[in-house]
C-alpha positions in Angstrom: 0.0 0.0 0.0 3.0 2.3 0.6 3.8 2.3 -3.1 0.2 3.4 -3.9 0.5 6.2 -1.4 3.8 7.3 -2.9 2.1 7.5 -6.3 -0.6 9.7 -4.7 2.1 12.1 -3.5 3.8 12.1 -6.9 0.6 12.9 -8.7 0.2 16.0 -6.5 3.7 17.2 -7.6 5.9 15.8 -4.7 9.3 14.4 -5.4 9.3 11.4 -3.0 12.7 10.1 -2.2 13.7 7.2 0.1 14.1 9.5 3.2 11.5 8.7 5.9 11.7 10.7 9.1 9.4 10.7 12.1 7.2 13.8 12.3 8.7 16.3 14.7 6.3 18.3 16.9 5.1 21.0 17.1 4.2 21.5 13.5 3.9 24.9 12.1 0.6 25.9 10.3 1.9 25.3 6.8 3.3 21.8 7.6 0.0 20.9 9.4 -1.9 21.8 6.2 0.5 19.8 4.1 0.3 16.8 6.4 -3.5 16.8 6.6 -3.9 17.2 2.8 -1.2 14.6 2.0 -2.5 12.0 4.4 -6.1 12.8 3.6 -5.6 12.1 -0.1 -3.9 8.8 0.8 -6.9 7.8 3.0 -9.2 8.6 0.1 -7.3 6.4 -2.3 -7.2 3.6 0.3 -10.9 3.8 0.5 -11.3 3.3 -3.2 -9.6 -0.1 -2.9 -11.8 -1.0 0.1 -9.3 -0.3 2.9 -9.5 2.1 5.8 -8.0 3.0 9.2 -9.5 3.6 12.6 -6.5 5.4 14.0 -4.0 7.7 12.3 -1.3 8.4 14.9 1.8 10.5 14.5 3.9 7.3 14.6 2.1 6.2 11.5 3.3 9.2 9.5 6.7 9.9 8.0 8.1 13.0 6.4 10.0 12.5 3.1 13.0 14.5 1.9 10.8 17.0 -0.1 8.6 17.7 3.0 5.6 15.6 2.0 4.0 13.2 4.4 3.5 9.5 3.9 1.2 7.2 5.8 3.1 4.0 6.7 0.6 2.3 8.9 -0.3 -1.3 7.9 -3.2 -1.6 10.4 -6.0 -1.5 7.8 -9.6 -2.6 8.0 -11.9 -3.7 5.2 -14.5 -1.2 3.9 -17.9 -2.5 2.7 -20.6 0.0 1.6 -18.6 2.9 3.1 -18.5 1.2 6.5 -15.3 -0.1 8.2 -15.7 -3.7 9.2 -14.1 -4.2 12.6 -13.5 -7.9 13.3 -10.8 -7.7 16.0 -10.8 -6.0 19.4 -9.5 -2.4 19.4 -7.8 -0.3 22.1 -9.5 3.1 22.2 -7.4 6.3 22.2 -8.5 9.9 22.6 -7.5 10.7 19.0 -10.0 8.1 17.7 -13.6 8.8 16.7 -16.0 8.6 19.7 -18.2 5.9 18.2 -15.3 3.5 18.4 -15.4 3.6 22.2 -19.0 2.4 22.0 -18.2 -0.9 20.3 -19.3 -3.7 22.6 -19.4 -6.7 20.2 -17.7 -7.9 17.1 -18.0 -7.7 14.2 -18.9 -4.0 14.3 -19.4 -1.4 11.5 -18.5 2.3 11.7 -18.4 4.9 9.0 -15.2 5.3 7.1 -15.0 8.9 8.3 -13.4 7.6 11.5 -10.0 7.8 9.7 -10.4 11.5 8.9 -11.6 12.2 12.4 -8.4 10.6 13.8 -6.2 12.3 11.3 -7.6 15.7 12.4 -7.2 14.9 16.1 -3.6 13.9 15.5 -2.9 17.2 13.7 -4.4 19.1 16.6 -2.0 17.3 18.9 1.0 18.1 16.6 0.2 21.8 16.5 1.3 24.0 19.3 -2.2 25.2 20.2 -2.8 23.4 23.5 -5.7 21.4 22.1 -7.5 24.7 21.6 -8.9 24.5 18.0 -10.2 28.1 18.3 -6.7 29.4 18.0 -6.8 28.4 14.3 -10.0 30.2 13.7 -10.9 31.5 11.0 -8.3 29.6 8.8 -9.1 27.0 6.2 -7.5 24.3 8.4 -9.9 25.2 11.2 -12.9 24.7 9.0 -11.6 21.4 7.6 -11.0 20.1 11.1 -14.4 21.3 12.3 -16.2 19.5 9.4 -14.1 16.3 9.7 -14.6 16.0 13.5 -18.3 16.6 13.6 -20.0 14.7 16.5 -22.4 13.0 14.1 -20.4 10.5 11.9 -22.7 10.9 8.9 -22.2 14.6 8.9 -18.4 14.5 8.7 -16.7 15.9 5.6 -13.1 16.1 4.6 -13.1 19.3 2.5 -10.4 22.0 2.3 -11.9 25.2 0.8 
């Protein structure tokens, strides 16, 4: 899947080399936007082949030599009818979508938007804003995060305008 994600970055104009570094925090605003758009496009492509993620943690992301960001997690779940199919127990973390904490039996289905929710929560952690999203207001990143972390899973949107 990593090769597919590299192709996504290349199509967007990145020159992806073999360099893979952990993401250093805090991120500045420009890097946060780049990270969320790079990883978001990779999540969208994964969904087209029926794969999704319930948790996108900073340890799952690497910075390449040209400054783009690559998702390296191999912890994928099958997607069927826009629903992630969870068949194994999960350990809930604060960066995960709240509906994942409500899973009481397996298999369970959740919307595929849980991956974007987690990505946005991770970006908030990586920014030096003390978990205060209002500090980003009224930027485009603020509105993307607000839409992608909506309380109601069916109302979440990953849109950067």
